[in-house]
N, C-alpha and C positions, 0 to 999 in steps of 0.2 A: 457388476463392476463397481468398484469404489468411485465415489465422486472426486472430482478434481477441484481444488480450491483456487480461486483467482484473487490475487492481492495486488491491486493497482495503486499508483501514487506517484508523487513527484520524486520522492526519495532524494532529497536535496539537503544533506546526504542521508543514505540509509544508515540506521543505527541499531544498536543492540536491542532496543525495545521492539523494533519491527521483527527481529528474528525470534525473540522470546515469545512474542504474541503469535507468530506463525506456527511455532512448534506446539504451543498450547492448543491452537485450533486444529492442527494436524492430528494431534493425539485424541482430542475430544470427539472430533467428527470422523475419525478413522478414514482419512482421505488417502487417495492413491499418491497424491503429491500436491504441492502448492506452486502455482506459476506466479512469479513476481513480474509485473508489467509496468516498467517506468513509462510515464506518459511523456509525450512531446511537449504539449502545453495543456495544463489542466483547465477545464472550462470554468472552474471557480477561482482560478488564479491568473486570468489573462492579463491582469495589470501588475503581476509580480514577475520580476526578472529572476529566473532560475539560472543556475550554472548550466553550461552547455550540455545538451543531451548526451553527447558522447562520453562525458565525464560521469554523468549520473548512472548510465547503464553499466559502465566499467566498474563503478563502485558496487553496484548491485551484484554483478558477476563475481567480484572479489569476495563479497560478503557470503555469497552462496557456495563458494568452494568448500568442499568437505561436508556439505549438508545434503545427504542423499535424497531428502524429500523435497528439496527446492529446485525448481527449474526457472530459468530467466527467459523472458520473451522480449524480442526487440520489435515486435509488431507495431506498437504505437510510435516508437522512435522512428522507424523506417517509413511509416505512413506520413509522418510530419503533420503539421497543422494542429488544431485543437483535438484532443483525444476524448471521444465520447464513449463511455462504458457500454452503451447499447450497441454501438457499431463493433466494438471489440468482441463483445459476447456473441454477436451474430457470426463473426469470423471463427471464434473458438468452437462454437456449436457444431461447425462442420467437422471438427476433429474429435470432440468429446461429447458423449451423450449426456453426462451428468455433471453439471457445473454448480459450484457454490461460491458466490461472490462475498468476499470478506470486506466489511466496511466498519469504520468506527461509529460510535453512537453520535458523534458530532456530525457525521455525514448523513445519518438517518434523519436528523432534525431538518435538513434541507433536501431530503431525497425527492420530495414532490417537485423540486425545481430542476431535477436532472432531465436530460433528453429521454423521453419515452420511458418513464418509470414503470408503467404497466407492462411494456414490452420487456423490460429487464426482468420482471418477475415471471414472465412466461418462459424466459430462457434459462433462468437460474433460481436456486434458493438463495435468499438473502440472509447472510450470517452477520449479526451485529455484535461487535465487541462491546461488552457491557461491564461497567464497573458498579460496585455497590452504590456509589454516590449518584448514579444515573437514575435510581429508582424514583426519585421525586420529580423527575421531569414530566411536564405536561405533554400529552399526545397532541401534536399540532396538525396532523393529517391522518388519513386512513391507512397509510402504509405501515404504521407501527404494528398492526396485527398480522401482517404478512411476513414476519421475520422470525428467525431462530436466534435467540439471544445466547451468546456464549460468554460465560464469566471468564475473564482473563486476568492475569496478574496486573496490578497497577504499576506501570513503569513510567516514572516521571522524567522521561527524556523526550526532547523535541528537536527536530531538525533545526528550527529557528534558533533555539538556545545554543546548539552546537555551532552554528554559523557565527553567533555573537561571541562565543568563547574564542573561536579561531581569530576573529577580527581583533579581539582584545589581547591576543598573544597567549591565551591560556591553553592548557593541555586538554585533549579529548580522548586520550588513550583508552580509558575504560568505558567510553560512551559509544564507540564504534569498533568493529572488528579491527585487529591490528593491521591487516593488509589495506583496509580502507583508510586508516590513519596514515599509513606510509604513503598511499597514493595521493591523499590530500596534501601532505607535506612536499612530496616530490613535484607536484604540479602547482604548488602555491595557490590552491583553491581557497576561496573565501577570505583571503587576507586583504586588508585594506591597502 
């Protein structure tokens, strides 16, 4: 059976870079599908105010429309509170035998601070999105050798930059899927 990719995050908002990266991983790893899981509260962003979870998951659902390989899970949103990857993987392991967790290289740098990183590696393979520029990084902990590095396209789009553009009254039409752009406008999200 093909592995199932797990792609978690705040997705505040989801953007084209998330989708291009997911498609690249899906193809390279020959996955059955990728499950996008918006978190309720990120453990590493407890001091950051995100847009309401109901809006973030709706935007992920709109972005996933028409993508046959993407599924959206509301598990962490419905659970509420801080979303820990280890807990979510334990839940998903009851449904899927073969899981592969997709994280960015920036998350690998602090992976040793995550809740039960050893347990995460027992539940899943760790796929790390790596860019050519990451080659010079120092290995800061022993988890670097327990990963599968995936070379993905360099997409210089960030959710924080999108939020800044909206607040400044600038267009984001080519940075997010059209339905996400429409949803943000209809709900006046991120406007000051």
